N, C-alpha and C positions, 0 to 999 in steps of 0.2 A: 793447121793441124791434119796426121794422117789417121788412118782408120784403125791401124795399129796403135796409136795413144791413146783409144778410148778408155783400156783399164789402167793408166799410167797414174794410181790415184794418188801418188807423194806430187805431183804436178795440180799446183793449187788450181788452175782453172778447171781443171779434167775432176778435181772434186767437188766443185762447186757445182758442176755440170748433173755429177751424180746424184748430189745434196738437192736440186732441183729439180730434176724429171723424176725423183721418185715424190717429193712434196707436190708436183702435178698429177703421180699417179694417185697420192692418197685421196687428192680432192675430188678425182671423177670415181674412187671406186663410190667414195660415199655419195657423191651424186647421183651415180645410178646404181644404188641400193634398194632402192621401189620395184623396178620392173620384176628383178627375178625372183622377188618372194610378195610379190602379191599375188598368186596362188594360193600360199599359206596364209595371206592375212584372211583373206576371204574365207578359208577352212574355218583359220580360230576365231573369228569375230564375225556374228551374226549381223550384226550392226550394219555392216558393210557391204553394201552391193557393187555390181560391175558399172555403173553408172559414177559411182562416187571413185572407184579407181582411175577411170578415163580423164576424169577431172584434175586427180590428184597428178597423173600425169602432165596434164597440162600445163597445171601450179607449177610443176617441176622443172618449168625450162620458163616461165611468165616473167621474171623478173633478169633472166640473164644478159637480156641487151639492154637495158639502162644500166646494169652493174656492170657490165664491160666496160662504159664509158666512163661510169664515177671512176671504177678500180684504174684506167687510164689518167684521169687527172690524179687519183691521188700518189698512183707511181711517180709521175712529174715530180711530186710536192716531197713526199716521204721518202721515196726509195723503196726499191721493190723487198728489201730483205724487212724493214717494217711491215709493209702491204700484205707479203706471203703470211709472214707470224699469224701477224692481226685476222686474218682472211679465216687463218686454218682454226686457231683457236677460238675465235666469234662462232664460225659454221659448227662450232662441234656442239653447238648450246642447241638450236635447233634441231640437229640431230637425235641430242637425246630428248626434246619433248614429243618428236614424232615418235620416238621409239616406244615413249611410255605413255601417248597420247588417249584418252580415256573416252574423246567422243571426235565426231566427224568434225566438228569445228577447230578442235584442235591440230589435227592432221593435218588440214586444210593449209591454216594458217603457219605451221612451223615449214611446211613443204615448199609453199611460196618464199618463206623468207631464206631457207635451203637453196632455192633456185639462183640465188647471188651466187653459189659456191661456183657456179660456170664460168663466171670473172679470173678463175685462177691462172687458163691459160697465160694471158695474158701477160700477167706477172711473171710469169717464167721466160716470158720472151725478153722481157726487157733487163732481167736479171742475168740472161747466158749473154745477152747484147754488152755489158758489160765488161765481161770477164774473156771475151775471146773477139781477135781481130777481124777486123773486115776480111780478110781474105780467106780465113775458115771460119765463118757465120755460118755459112750456108750448114756443112754435115752438125754443127753445132748442136744449132736452132731445130735441123729437123729429127737428129737425135732427139732432144730435149721432146719436141710434141709428140712424135713419135712410140715413145717410152714410156713417157707419163701416161698418153692417151689410152694405152695400154687398159688403163687400172678398168676403166668399163666394161671390158671384154672378163677381165679377169673376176669383177664383182658378178658377172652373171653363170661365170665356172663354180664359183667358188661359196657363194652367198647362202644358197640352198643346202647345200651339204655342211657348211657349219651351224644351220637355222636347226637341221635334223638330226645331224650327228653328233655335233658338240652340245648342244641343247638341248633336242630332243621333244620338249615340252611344247603345248600348242600357243606356247610362248616366244619357243625359240627363235622365230622370226623377228622378238624386240628385241631379244639380246643381242642376235646377230647384226642388226643394225645400231644396238649402241656400243658394242664393241667398235665397229668401223670408227664412230664417231671421238671415244674414248683413243683410240691410237691417232687419229686424225689431231685433236689436241696435244696430243704429247708430242707429237712431230712440230708443232707449231710450234710448241716450246723450244724443243731443241734446236728446230730453225733458226730461230733468233741469234742463238750463241755462236752456231755453228759457221756460220757464213759471214761473208761482207758485202757492201755492193760495189764490186771488183777490186782489183789489188791492191788500190792505194784509195785514198780519200776524197783526192780529186777526180776521180773516174764517173763520176755522177756530176751530169750535169743538167741543170735545172731553168726550167723558164722562169720570168720573172711572175708571170702570173697562170693559173692554171682553169681559169674557167671555160676557157673553149681553147680551141686549138689556133694559135698565130698562122697566118699566110702571108703571102709575101706582094701580092696585087690585087688590085678591085673586082677583076675577075673571078680569082680564086675564093675571095670574100662570098661573092655571089652562090659559085658552086658549091662553097662548103656551106652556105643556108640552105641550099637543095636537097643538097643528101644528110642536113640531120631530117629531114619529112619523111624518110622512107624508115626511119630507125624504129620512130612511134608506131609509122603506122603497118609495122609486121607486130604491134603489140595491139595495134586494133584489128586486124586480120584475125589473133588468137582470141580477142571477144566473141568477135562476129563467129567463129568456128565456135567455142562454147555455148552462143546464145542460141546457134540454130540447133545444135544438139540436146535443147533445153534443160540446161546444166546451170545456166542464168536467166532469169527474167527480164525482161525489154526494159524496165526499168534503171535494172543494176549496171545493166550494157550500157542505157543511156550515158549514167554518170561515171563510167570508166570512159567511154569517147569525149566527154568533155574533158576531164583530167588530163587522158593524152596529148588533145590539144592544146591543153594550159602549158602542160612539159615541152611541145613541140615550139609554142610562142616565148617560153622563156629561153631555151637555148637557142632560138634564132637571136634575141636582144641580146646574149650574152656574147655571144658571138661578132656583133655590132659593135657592141661597147669595147670589146677589148681591141677589137682590130681597127675599127677607125682611126683612133689616135694613132696608131703604129704606121698606117699609112699616110696620113697625112702628114707625120713627120718626114716619111721615107726610111724605105727599109734600103740597107746597105747592101750593094752587091755580092759582096761573098758570104750575104748570109740570106738569100733568095733562095728558094728551091720551089718547085713545081705543084704545088696543089692537085694538078689533075693525075700524078703517078701515084697518089693516094687514094682518088676517087678511081682510077685504074684497078688495084687489087683490093677495092673494096667489092667491085665488080666479079672478081678473079675467085675471088672468095665464096662468092652467093656461089660462083658456077661448081666450084670443089667441095670446100667444106659444106658449104651448106646442101649441097646435090646429097653429102654422103650421109648426113643425117635422114635425110628425107627417105633415103633408098634402104638404110639399113631399116627403117622401120618397115617398111610394105615388102624386102627380099622373101622373108621366109613363107609368108604368105602367096606370095608369086609363084614360087617353086611347089610350094607344098599344090597349089592348086591346076597347076600348068602341068606338072609329071606326077601328079599322086603319091609324092612322099608322103613321108609319117613326119608328124612335126620335128621330132629331134631333128632328122635328117635334113629337111628343110632348115629347120636354125642354124645345125652345125655351119652348111653353106653360107650364110648369111654373117655367121661367125667368122670364116676366113674372107668375105667379103671386107671386114672392120680389123681383122688383125692383119693384113698386108700392111696396116701403117705402121708398124711395129721396124719393119726393114722398105717401106716404097717412100717413106718421108724422111728418110735419112739419105735415102740413094738421093731424091730430090735436091738435095740441099747441098750434098755432094759433089753431082752433076752442074751446080748452080755454081759452085766454087772452081771447081775444074777446067773447066768450059770456059772461062772467061767474060761473059756475056750473060748478066743474068734475067737481060729482057728476053732476049732471045730461048734460053730455055725455059722461062717462062711461059712463055707464048706455045713452044712446040708440044709443051705439055698440056696446054688447051685443046690443041689439035686432035691429041690423043685421045682426050676426054669424048671429044666428038665422036671420034672414029669409034673408041670403046662403045658409046650409048647408044650407037648408033644400030651397032650389031644386036645390042643389045633389046633392042627396040624392034629386029628383026625376028625374032626367038621367038618358038611359040612349042607346043607339044611333038612338032613333027621333028623339030632336032634330035639328034640324040645326044642324053642329060651332060655325058664329060664333054661336048665341043660348046654346051648352052654355060656349064663352069666356067669352062678355058675364057669363052666371051667374055663372064662377069669379072674373073680375075686381071683379064685385059685390062678392062675397063677403071675397075679398082685401081691397079696399079699407075695407071696413068692421074687417075683421082688424085691421088693420099702424094704422090711425088708431085703434082701441083703445089699441095699444101708446102711440102716443103721447100719448093724454090721460090712461094710468098714470103716464108718466116725468111729466107735468105737475103730478099731486098729491104725488108721490114727497117733494120737499125739503119741502115745506109742514107735512109730517104732526108729526117734532117734529126741528128740527134739528139739535141736536148729535149723533142716533142716526141720520144719515141715511144712514150707509155700510152699518151693521145695519139699516138698515130695507131699503134697495135691494139688500142679498146677498141675504135672505130671500125677498124679490119674486122677486128674477131667478131664484133658485133653484128657485122654485115654476113658474117658465114651463119649467125643465128638468123638474121632477115633472111637467107635465102633458104635456110631449112621450113621456115611457116610458110614462104610464100610456094613450093616446092610442094608441100604436104596439101597446101589451100586448093592448087591447081590438079593435084593428085582424086580431091574429090567428082572430078566433071570428067576425068579422061582414063582409059584403061590402061593397065601397066605397060604395055606396047607404047600407047599415043605418048606414056609420062616417060617414057627413056630417051625418047625423040625429043618432046618440051627440055630433058636436061642437055640432050645433045646439042640444040640451038642455043642453048644458055651459054653455052661452052665457045662455041663459035661466035657468037656476040663478044662474049670475053675475049675474046682473040683479036677482034675487030676493037673494040674498045681500046686493048693494050698497044695494039698498032698506031694509033692515033694519041696515045694518051700516055704512054708508059713509058716514061726516062731512064736513062740504065744512071744509077745514082751516082754522084762523084764520088769519087777517092772508095768505091764498092771491093775493089780490092788490095788496098795500101795496108800498110803496117797498123797507120791508125785513122782514125774517126777522124772527116773534117770537121776544123773548129773554126769558126766564124769571127769576126771582130765584136758583134755582139753578145757570142760564148764567152769569149775573154773579157769584156767589159762585165758582164751579169758575176764573174768568178772573180774578180778584181772588188765588185758590189758587195759580195757575199764574203769574202775578207776581210774588207774595212769594218761591215758591221761585227764582225765575230770580234775584230779588235776595238769597236767602240762600247760593246757587251762587255769586252774584259774589264776597259777602264771603269765603267760604269760600277761593276762588281768590287771596284777597289773604291768606290764612293759609298755603295750600299750595301751593311753587311745582309740585310735579306738575299732572298730570290729576286735576281732580278731577268726579263723578259723584254726584249725588242722585237717588239714583230711590228709587219708592215701592213699600215691601213688606207687602201685608197691611194694615194699618189705622195703618201708621208710614213712616218713612224710612229707607232705608240711604243711608249713606254714604262711599261708596270714591273713597281718594286714592291717587295711585300717586307715589313714591320713584325717584329715578335713587342715591339712595346711602343708606348710615344715618347719614349727618352730616344730610343735610338729612331724614332722619325725624326726628334728634336737634334741629334746629333748628328745625323745626315746633312738636314739643311743647313748647319752651322758650317761641315766642311763644303759644300757648296760655296757657303759665302765666304768664305776664307778663299776658298779658288777665283771667285768672283771679285775680290776685292783686290786693287791695285798695288803694287809692288814699292814700299816705302823704303 
């Protein structure tokens, strides 16, 4: 795909790209509709306090990490069209509940549920990969992620105006949030009918089971289990920060820690149960992939996306205090750091496509992040403001570009596991945000920037040893293994069997996998229908005379 192809809407893949980034844009617009209206909420509702808002902001990201993992599994089972549509329509409900909530408990519960909408990023990564070939996937994924992610910035710029100008009353914040939920739900319904899972019915490749990520060796299984722990450890850090700030009591925190421990144990057991039989049987050579590449991308996404989320949350105050700026000017500088995403992510994907070595591009961007944040670590009031802004934009350019380069690698690692791999890598971005914000509690802003630079260089080192150039990452089609073909044959045989069963039973027939076998469910309108079906079975079972 060329840059000039972006607006050729008659091309099915270009139309699918635009439909999908708009869906991502809408979900992020709704996800980040709280912070811009927090002041309006405090003015309008005298039962809300600053501490209440802080806890709502934490709740707004609390379930994003497990949601991204769960959504990744759902993608590989149901496909991105269904998952994206259902996610948008479903998340419109807690948006309405939050908008018209009349107690703090209602606001907190609805915001907690709404935090799951942050998993939308993973869905579009999979959908875009279904429509574009490996050689042009970097630019396509970069455009999807960069333009869609702008929903958060647009929410910050437009929601206060909508609340004050279009609705005007004290309840303006409520109607502004409700209107964003209404548009989200309507677009979710439209998306269901407007797009398909790839250009052909067989584009979507599914694994046999989605309870955990399949791996190719015993060492990879150990690594997978190890990488499950930090996903939930980040939730424990959120609980700790909430407890330290006095927002929850010790008893609640203890129960939450126990629940997180149970989830970790469950996920590790699921990974072992799924993979041990596969590894004992032996993984065909053409179906193997290096899970170390997934682990490397987990680390890089901590160092780019996770760092970006953390920096945006502290950058306005840093500029305001260091150079004595007004909150408005400091906020505009911070917004420019985030909006760099609009063209820097696509640029990262484009460079990944054009250079011919996605691994090298990924590592080069991580070096750029390290240098950029080292420069930011040196900034103080003695620096001219224009030079500080330039250093900040330099760091942002490489940070956002690295995210685009990451998205260019993800779909080529293992085709049928794209959803789960994207879910894990995306979740690690949020792990990074939580980790960096936790560190920020104990260091100065300049020290914080040096910590981020160190994280970038560490991720470069991990990529050097673990990240492999994906096979066929610049081909016309993704690599399909013997196992992929076997799964496709099994699914075809299943459809044929279901069609044959439908001829025997007049009611609704469902053939579903259960464990190592299949479960047949047939529904009959009456006892007579059941008797007639049994009679037909008997006739077919009787030997010919």
